PQR file of N, CA, C, O and H, with PARSE charges and radii, in Angstrom:
ATOM      1  N   MET A   1       2.878  -0.854  -2.068 -0.4000 1.5000
ATOM      2  CA  MET A   1       3.137  -2.098  -2.757 -0.0000 2.0000
ATOM      3  C   MET A   1       2.210  -3.147  -2.581  0.5500 1.7000
ATOM      4  O   MET A   1       1.916  -3.424  -1.418 -0.5500 1.4000
ATOM      5  N   ASP A   2       1.643  -3.845  -3.581 -0.4000 1.5000
ATOM      6  CA  ASP A   2       0.798  -5.058  -3.339 -0.0000 2.0000
ATOM      7  C   ASP A   2       1.765  -6.308  -3.659  0.5500 1.7000
ATOM      8  O   ASP A   2       2.768  -6.343  -4.373 -0.5500 1.4000
ATOM      9  H   ASP A   2       1.882  -3.620  -4.526  0.4000 1.0000
ATOM     10  N   GLY A   3       1.154  -7.308  -2.916 -0.4000 1.5000
ATOM     11  CA  GLY A   3       1.693  -8.704  -3.074 -0.0000 2.0000
ATOM     12  C   GLY A   3       0.630  -9.702  -2.791  0.5500 1.7000
ATOM     13  O   GLY A   3      -0.521  -9.379  -2.499 -0.5500 1.4000
ATOM     14  H   GLY A   3       0.340  -7.280  -2.336  0.4000 1.0000
ATOM     15  N   TYR A   4       1.083 -11.010  -2.894 -0.4000 1.5000
ATOM     16  CA  TYR A   4       0.207 -12.102  -2.521 -0.0000 2.0000
ATOM     17  C   TYR A   4       0.345 -12.588  -1.211  0.5500 1.7000
ATOM     18  O   TYR A   4       1.442 -13.094  -0.976 -0.5500 1.4000
ATOM     19  H   TYR A   4       2.019 -11.272  -3.131  0.4000 1.0000
ATOM     20  N   CYS A   5      -0.495 -12.570  -0.268 -0.4000 1.5000
ATOM     21  CA  CYS A   5      -0.503 -13.170   0.973 -0.0000 2.0000
ATOM     22  C   CYS A   5      -0.928 -14.565   1.040  0.5500 1.7000
ATOM     23  O   CYS A   5      -2.136 -14.741   0.880 -0.5500 1.4000
ATOM     24  H   CYS A   5      -1.386 -12.159  -0.460  0.4000 1.0000
ATOM     25  N   VAL A   6      -0.165 -15.648   1.250 -0.4000 1.5000
ATOM     26  CA  VAL A   6      -0.476 -17.057   1.332 -0.0000 2.0000
ATOM     27  C   VAL A   6      -1.397 -17.285   2.282  0.5500 1.7000
ATOM     28  O   VAL A   6      -2.305 -18.070   2.010 -0.5500 1.4000
ATOM     29  H   VAL A   6       0.816 -15.505   1.380  0.4000 1.0000
ATOM     30  N   LYS A   7      -1.359 -16.699   3.486 -0.4000 1.5000
ATOM     31  CA  LYS A   7      -2.277 -16.911   4.549 -0.0000 2.0000
ATOM     32  C   LYS A   7      -3.822 -16.440   4.305  0.5500 1.7000
ATOM     33  O   LYS A   7      -4.827 -17.110   4.543 -0.5500 1.4000
ATOM     34  H   LYS A   7      -0.622 -16.061   3.708  0.4000 1.0000
ATOM     35  N   CYS A   8      -3.764 -15.240   3.820 -0.4000 1.5000
ATOM     36  CA  CYS A   8      -5.122 -14.644   3.491 -0.0000 2.0000
ATOM     37  C   CYS A   8      -5.756 -15.097   2.226  0.5500 1.7000
ATOM     38  O   CYS A   8      -6.967 -15.069   2.006 -0.5500 1.4000
ATOM     39  H   CYS A   8      -2.948 -14.696   3.626  0.4000 1.0000
ATOM     40  N   ARG A   9      -4.651 -15.599   1.256 -0.4000 1.5000
ATOM     41  CA  ARG A   9      -5.144 -16.162  -0.077 -0.0000 2.0000
ATOM     42  C   ARG A   9      -5.742 -15.044  -1.004  0.5500 1.7000
ATOM     43  O   ARG A   9      -6.666 -15.208  -1.801 -0.5500 1.4000
ATOM     44  H   ARG A   9      -3.668 -15.621   1.435  0.4000 1.0000
ATOM     45  N   ALA A  10      -5.052 -13.872  -0.761 -0.4000 1.5000
ATOM     46  CA  ALA A  10      -5.590 -12.607  -1.572 -0.0000 2.0000
ATOM     47  C   ALA A  10      -4.493 -11.725  -1.819  0.5500 1.7000
ATOM     48  O   ALA A  10      -3.441 -11.879  -1.199 -0.5500 1.4000
ATOM     49  H   ALA A  10      -4.302 -13.739  -0.113  0.4000 1.0000
ATOM     50  N   SER A  11      -4.633 -10.836  -2.647 -0.4000 1.5000
ATOM     51  CA  SER A  11      -3.646  -9.671  -3.110 -0.0000 2.0000
ATOM     52  C   SER A  11      -3.855  -8.546  -2.056  0.5500 1.7000
ATOM     53  O   SER A  11      -4.904  -7.904  -2.013 -0.5500 1.4000
ATOM     54  H   SER A  11      -5.488 -10.711  -3.150  0.4000 1.0000
ATOM     55  N   ARG A  12      -2.695  -8.310  -1.112 -0.4000 1.5000
ATOM     56  CA  ARG A  12      -2.814  -7.283  -0.173 -0.0000 2.0000
ATOM     57  C   ARG A  12      -1.788  -6.324  -0.177  0.5500 1.7000
ATOM     58  O   ARG A  12      -0.709  -6.645  -0.675 -0.5500 1.4000
ATOM     59  H   ARG A  12      -1.842  -8.831  -1.147  0.4000 1.0000
ATOM     60  N   SER A  13      -1.942  -5.208   0.292 -0.4000 1.5000
ATOM     61  CA  SER A  13      -0.763  -4.331   0.461 -0.0000 2.0000
ATOM     62  C   SER A  13       0.416  -4.724   1.517  0.5500 1.7000
ATOM     63  O   SER A  13       0.155  -5.468   2.462 -0.5500 1.4000
ATOM     64  H   SER A  13      -2.819  -4.948   0.697  0.4000 1.0000
ATOM     65  N   MET A  14       1.571  -4.256   1.340 -0.4000 1.5000
ATOM     66  CA  MET A  14       2.718  -4.676   2.090 -0.0000 2.0000
ATOM     67  C   MET A  14       2.918  -3.497   3.076  0.5500 1.7000
ATOM     68  O   MET A  14       2.834  -2.353   2.630 -0.5500 1.4000
ATOM     69  H   MET A  14       1.782  -3.651   0.572  0.4000 1.0000
ATOM     70  N   GLN A  15       3.146  -3.680   4.226 -0.4000 1.5000
ATOM     71  CA  GLN A  15       3.764  -2.810   5.217 -0.0000 2.0000
ATOM     72  C   GLN A  15       5.227  -3.030   5.571  0.5500 1.7000
ATOM     73  O   GLN A  15       5.679  -4.173   5.509 -0.5500 1.4000
ATOM     74  H   GLN A  15       3.214  -4.609   4.588  0.4000 1.0000
ATOM     75  N   GLY A  16       5.976  -2.038   5.927 -0.4000 1.5000
ATOM     76  CA  GLY A  16       7.331  -2.035   6.030 -0.0000 2.0000
ATOM     77  C   GLY A  16       8.074  -2.628   4.971  0.5500 1.7000
ATOM     78  O   GLY A  16       8.861  -3.543   5.215 -0.5500 1.4000
ATOM     79  H   GLY A  16       5.609  -1.109   5.976  0.4000 1.0000
ATOM     80  N   VAL A  17       7.908  -2.217   3.875 -0.4000 1.5000
ATOM     81  CA  VAL A  17       8.459  -2.422   2.541 -0.0000 2.0000
ATOM     82  C   VAL A  17       9.977  -2.245   2.695  0.5500 1.7000
ATOM     83  O   VAL A  17      10.395  -1.231   3.254 -0.5500 1.4000
ATOM     84  H   VAL A  17       7.268  -1.474   3.677  0.4000 1.0000
ATOM     85  N   GLU A  18      10.796  -3.144   2.246 -0.4000 1.5000
ATOM     86  CA  GLU A  18      12.341  -3.162   2.263 -0.0000 2.0000
ATOM     87  C   GLU A  18      12.670  -3.765   0.919  0.5500 1.7000
ATOM     88  O   GLU A  18      12.211  -4.833   0.512 -0.5500 1.4000
ATOM     89  H   GLU A  18      10.456  -3.967   1.792  0.4000 1.0000
ATOM     90  N   GLN A  19      13.542  -2.948   0.244 -0.4000 1.5000
ATOM     91  CA  GLN A  19      14.216  -3.467  -1.139 -0.0000 2.0000
ATOM     92  C   GLN A  19      15.548  -4.401  -0.651  0.5500 1.7000
ATOM     93  O   GLN A  19      16.415  -4.036   0.143 -0.5500 1.4000
ATOM     94  H   GLN A  19      13.915  -2.081   0.575  0.4000 1.0000
ATOM     95  N   VAL A  20      15.474  -5.611  -1.297 -0.4000 1.5000
ATOM     96  CA  VAL A  20      16.411  -6.451  -0.906 -0.0000 2.0000
ATOM     97  C   VAL A  20      17.220  -7.073  -2.274  0.5500 1.7000
ATOM     98  O   VAL A  20      16.628  -6.957  -3.347 -0.5500 1.4000
ATOM     99  H   VAL A  20      14.770  -5.908  -1.942  0.4000 1.0000
ATOM    100  N   THR A  21      18.255  -7.581  -2.263 -0.4000 1.5000
ATOM    101  CA  THR A  21      19.009  -8.409  -3.525 -0.0000 2.0000
ATOM    102  C   THR A  21      19.177  -9.892  -3.130  0.5500 1.7000
ATOM    103  O   THR A  21      19.769 -10.250  -2.111 -0.5500 1.4000
ATOM    104  H   THR A  21      18.735  -7.675  -1.392  0.4000 1.0000
ATOM    105  N   LEU A  22      18.686 -10.608  -3.900 -0.4000 1.5000
ATOM    106  CA  LEU A  22      18.989 -12.033  -3.701 -0.0000 2.0000
ATOM    107  C   LEU A  22      20.391 -12.461  -3.971  0.5500 1.7000
ATOM    108  O   LEU A  22      21.162 -11.765  -4.633 -0.5500 1.4000
ATOM    109  H   LEU A  22      18.206 -10.318  -4.728  0.4000 1.0000
ATOM    110  N   LYS A  23      20.729 -13.668  -3.427 -0.4000 1.5000
ATOM    111  CA  LYS A  23      22.033 -14.239  -3.729 -0.0000 2.0000
ATOM    112  C   LYS A  23      22.416 -13.947  -5.210  0.5500 1.7000
ATOM    113  O   LYS A  23      23.471 -13.362  -5.458 -0.5500 1.4000
ATOM    114  H   LYS A  23      20.103 -14.233  -2.890  0.4000 1.0000
ATOM    115  N   ASN A  24      21.660 -14.304  -6.088 -0.4000 1.5000
ATOM    116  CA  ASN A  24      21.911 -14.480  -7.650 -0.0000 2.0000
ATOM    117  C   ASN A  24      21.787 -12.823  -8.246  0.5500 1.7000
ATOM    118  O   ASN A  24      21.825 -12.597  -9.455 -0.5500 1.4000
ATOM    119  H   ASN A  24      20.803 -14.779  -5.887  0.4000 1.0000
ATOM    120  N   GLY A  25      21.663 -11.927  -7.408 -0.4000 1.5000
ATOM    121  CA  GLY A  25      21.776 -10.444  -7.712 -0.0000 2.0000
ATOM    122  C   GLY A  25      20.424  -9.935  -8.300  0.5500 1.7000
ATOM    123  O   GLY A  25      20.365  -8.768  -8.688 -0.5500 1.4000
ATOM    124  H   GLY A  25      21.632 -12.111  -6.425  0.4000 1.0000
ATOM    125  N   ARG A  26      19.385 -10.713  -8.382 -0.4000 1.5000
ATOM    126  CA  ARG A  26      18.156 -10.050  -8.663 -0.0000 2.0000
ATOM    127  C   ARG A  26      17.501  -9.268  -7.447  0.5500 1.7000
ATOM    128  O   ARG A  26      17.680  -9.516  -6.255 -0.5500 1.4000
ATOM    129  H   ARG A  26      19.433 -11.661  -8.067  0.4000 1.0000
ATOM    130  N   PRO A  27      16.770  -8.353  -7.948 -0.5600 1.5000
ATOM    131  CA  PRO A  27      16.178  -7.419  -6.852  0.2800 2.0000
ATOM    132  C   PRO A  27      14.846  -8.237  -6.418  0.5500 1.7000
ATOM    133  O   PRO A  27      14.314  -9.162  -7.033 -0.5500 1.4000
ATOM    134  N   ALA A  28      14.482  -7.692  -5.285 -0.4000 1.5000
ATOM    135  CA  ALA A  28      13.178  -8.198  -4.535 -0.0000 2.0000
ATOM    136  C   ALA A  28      12.695  -7.294  -3.665  0.5500 1.7000
ATOM    137  O   ALA A  28      13.356  -6.284  -3.423 -0.5500 1.4000
ATOM    138  H   ALA A  28      14.914  -6.941  -4.785  0.4000 1.0000
ATOM    139  N   THR A  29      11.531  -7.509  -3.094 -0.4000 1.5000
ATOM    140  CA  THR A  29      10.833  -6.608  -2.042 -0.0000 2.0000
ATOM    141  C   THR A  29      10.321  -7.610  -1.070  0.5500 1.7000
ATOM    142  O   THR A  29       9.728  -8.643  -1.381 -0.5500 1.4000
ATOM    143  H   THR A  29      10.994  -8.329  -3.292  0.4000 1.0000
ATOM    144  N   ARG A  30      10.636  -7.167   0.271 -0.4000 1.5000
ATOM    145  CA  ARG A  30      10.014  -7.905   1.364 -0.0000 2.0000
ATOM    146  C   ARG A  30       9.155  -6.980   2.291  0.5500 1.7000
ATOM    147  O   ARG A  30       9.376  -5.773   2.399 -0.5500 1.4000
ATOM    148  H   ARG A  30      11.117  -6.328   0.523  0.4000 1.0000
ATOM    149  N   GLY A  31       8.207  -7.611   2.918 -0.4000 1.5000
ATOM    150  CA  GLY A  31       7.282  -6.718   3.789 -0.0000 2.0000
ATOM    151  C   GLY A  31       6.276  -7.606   4.525  0.5500 1.7000
ATOM    152  O   GLY A  31       6.401  -8.821   4.378 -0.5500 1.4000
ATOM    153  H   GLY A  31       8.027  -8.591   2.830  0.4000 1.0000
ATOM    154  N   THR A  32       5.365  -7.171   5.244 -0.4000 1.5000
ATOM    155  CA  THR A  32       4.454  -7.754   5.802 -0.0000 2.0000
ATOM    156  C   THR A  32       2.917  -7.482   5.475  0.5500 1.7000
ATOM    157  O   THR A  32       2.589  -6.357   5.097 -0.5500 1.4000
ATOM    158  H   THR A  32       5.264  -6.184   5.364  0.4000 1.0000
ATOM    159  N   CYS A  33       2.079  -8.378   5.600 -0.4000 1.5000
ATOM    160  CA  CYS A  33       0.647  -8.296   5.137 -0.0000 2.0000
ATOM    161  C   CYS A  33      -0.022  -7.248   6.111  0.5500 1.7000
ATOM    162  O   CYS A  33       0.205  -7.344   7.317 -0.5500 1.4000
ATOM    163  H   CYS A  33       2.345  -9.292   5.907  0.4000 1.0000
ATOM    164  N   GLU A  34      -0.827  -6.269   5.630 -0.4000 1.5000
ATOM    165  CA  GLU A  34      -1.358  -5.232   6.333 -0.0000 2.0000
ATOM    166  C   GLU A  34      -2.727  -5.809   7.221  0.5500 1.7000
ATOM    167  O   GLU A  34      -3.286  -5.106   8.062 -0.5500 1.4000
ATOM    168  H   GLU A  34      -1.011  -6.191   4.650  0.4000 1.0000
ATOM    169  N   LYS A  35      -3.073  -6.918   6.955 -0.4000 1.5000
ATOM    170  CA  LYS A  35      -4.173  -7.448   7.805 -0.0000 2.0000
ATOM    171  C   LYS A  35      -3.818  -8.408   8.669  0.5500 1.7000
ATOM    172  O   LYS A  35      -4.220  -8.342   9.831 -0.5500 1.4000
ATOM    173  H   LYS A  35      -2.619  -7.489   6.271  0.4000 1.0000
ATOM    174  N   CYS A  36      -2.932  -9.553   8.200 -0.4000 1.5000
ATOM    175  CA  CYS A  36      -2.628 -10.821   9.306 -0.0000 2.0000
ATOM    176  C   CYS A  36      -1.244 -10.679   9.757  0.5500 1.7000
ATOM    177  O   CYS A  36      -0.911 -11.417  10.683 -0.5500 1.4000
ATOM    178  H   CYS A  36      -2.606  -9.607   7.256  0.4000 1.0000
ATOM    179  N   GLY A  37      -0.288  -9.793   9.233 -0.4000 1.5000
ATOM    180  CA  GLY A  37       1.056  -9.655   9.599 -0.0000 2.0000
ATOM    181  C   GLY A  37       1.827 -10.648   9.152  0.5500 1.7000
ATOM    182  O   GLY A  37       2.892 -10.800   9.750 -0.5500 1.4000
ATOM    183  H   GLY A  37      -0.559  -9.193   8.480  0.4000 1.0000
ATOM    184  N   THR A  38       1.527 -11.534   8.058 -0.4000 1.5000
ATOM    185  CA  THR A  38       2.414 -12.590   7.697 -0.0000 2.0000
ATOM    186  C   THR A  38       3.332 -11.971   6.799  0.5500 1.7000
ATOM    187  O   THR A  38       2.998 -11.034   6.074 -0.5500 1.4000
ATOM    188  H   THR A  38       0.661 -11.411   7.572  0.4000 1.0000
ATOM    189  N   LYS A  39       4.734 -12.573   6.827 -0.4000 1.5000
ATOM    190  CA  LYS A  39       5.683 -12.005   5.830 -0.0000 2.0000
ATOM    191  C   LYS A  39       5.428 -12.298   4.458  0.5500 1.7000
ATOM    192  O   LYS A  39       4.907 -13.370   4.150 -0.5500 1.4000
ATOM    193  H   LYS A  39       5.005 -13.334   7.416  0.4000 1.0000
ATOM    194  N   MET A  40       5.791 -11.323   3.482 -0.4000 1.5000
ATOM    195  CA  MET A  40       5.402 -11.373   2.137 -0.0000 2.0000
ATOM    196  C   MET A  40       6.498 -11.020   1.432  0.5500 1.7000
ATOM    197  O   MET A  40       7.288 -10.210   1.917 -0.5500 1.4000
ATOM    198  H   MET A  40       6.214 -10.452   3.732  0.4000 1.0000
ATOM    199  N   PHE A  41       6.690 -11.536   0.273 -0.4000 1.5000
ATOM    200  CA  PHE A  41       7.993 -11.452  -0.577 -0.0000 2.0000
ATOM    201  C   PHE A  41       7.683 -11.462  -2.102  0.5500 1.7000
ATOM    202  O   PHE A  41       7.000 -12.345  -2.621 -0.5500 1.4000
ATOM    203  H   PHE A  41       6.048 -12.194  -0.121  0.4000 1.0000
ATOM    204  N   LYS A  42       8.228 -10.423  -2.782 -0.4000 1.5000
ATOM    205  CA  LYS A  42       8.014 -10.301  -4.113 -0.0000 2.0000
ATOM    206  C   LYS A  42       9.224 -10.204  -4.843  0.5500 1.7000
ATOM    207  O   LYS A  42      10.030  -9.333  -4.516 -0.5500 1.4000
ATOM    208  H   LYS A  42       8.782  -9.705  -2.361  0.4000 1.0000
ATOM    209  N   ILE A  43       9.491 -11.031  -5.859 -0.4000 1.5000
ATOM    210  CA  ILE A  43      10.671 -11.019  -6.677 -0.0000 2.0000
ATOM    211  C   ILE A  43      10.327 -10.123  -8.041  0.5500 1.7000
ATOM    212  O   ILE A  43       9.289 -10.144  -8.702 -0.5500 1.4000
ATOM    213  H   ILE A  43       8.836 -11.738  -6.125  0.4000 1.0000
ATOM    214  N   GLY A  44      11.435  -9.392  -8.231 -0.4000 1.5000
ATOM    215  CA  GLY A  44      11.476  -8.564  -9.447 -0.0000 2.0000
ATOM    216  C   GLY A  44      11.613  -6.967  -9.050  0.5500 1.7000
ATOM    217  O   GLY A  44      11.214  -6.496  -7.985 -0.5500 1.4000
ATOM    218  H   GLY A  44      12.278  -9.374  -7.693  0.4000 1.0000
ATOM    219  N   ALA A  45      12.195  -6.291 -10.015 -0.4000 1.5000
ATOM    220  CA  ALA A  45      12.430  -4.829  -9.705 -0.0000 2.0000
ATOM    221  C   ALA A  45      11.090  -4.225  -9.515  0.5500 1.7000
ATOM    222  O   ALA A  45      10.046  -4.553 -10.078 -0.5500 1.4000
ATOM    223  H   ALA A  45      12.519  -6.674 -10.880  0.4000 1.0000
ATOM    224  N   THR A  46      11.309  -3.148  -8.502 -0.4000 1.5000
ATOM    225  CA  THR A  46      10.093  -2.287  -8.096 -0.0000 2.0000
ATOM    226  C   THR A  46      10.462  -1.005  -7.935  0.5500 1.7000
ATOM    227  O   THR A  46      11.606  -0.676  -7.622 -0.5500 1.4000
ATOM    228  H   THR A  46      12.157  -2.882  -8.045  0.4000 1.0000
ATOM    229  N   ALA A  47       9.478  -0.176  -8.149 -0.4000 1.5000
ATOM    230  CA  ALA A  47       9.807   1.354  -7.839 -0.0000 2.0000
ATOM    231  C   ALA A  47      10.039   1.610  -6.450  0.5500 1.7000
ATOM    232  O   ALA A  47       9.560   0.884  -5.578 -0.5500 1.4000
ATOM    233  H   ALA A  47       8.549  -0.443  -8.403  0.4000 1.0000
ATOM    234  N   LYS A  48      10.814   2.695  -6.182 -0.4000 1.5000
ATOM    235  CA  LYS A  48      11.259   2.951  -4.729 -0.0000 2.0000
ATOM    236  C   LYS A  48      10.229   3.952  -4.001  0.5500 1.7000
ATOM    237  O   LYS A  48      10.412   4.281  -2.829 -0.5500 1.4000
ATOM    238  H   LYS A  48      11.203   3.285  -6.889  0.4000 1.0000
TER
END
């Protein structure tokens, strides 16, 4: 799964991807950047 890393300022693959649900019920994905290890977050439905 790809996401935007704020530290690298580029689109990177996420490691340790985890499906989460926000307080308002929307789906989201949480993970870490493969290059620098920064936490990444992507809102919206994603394939499992």
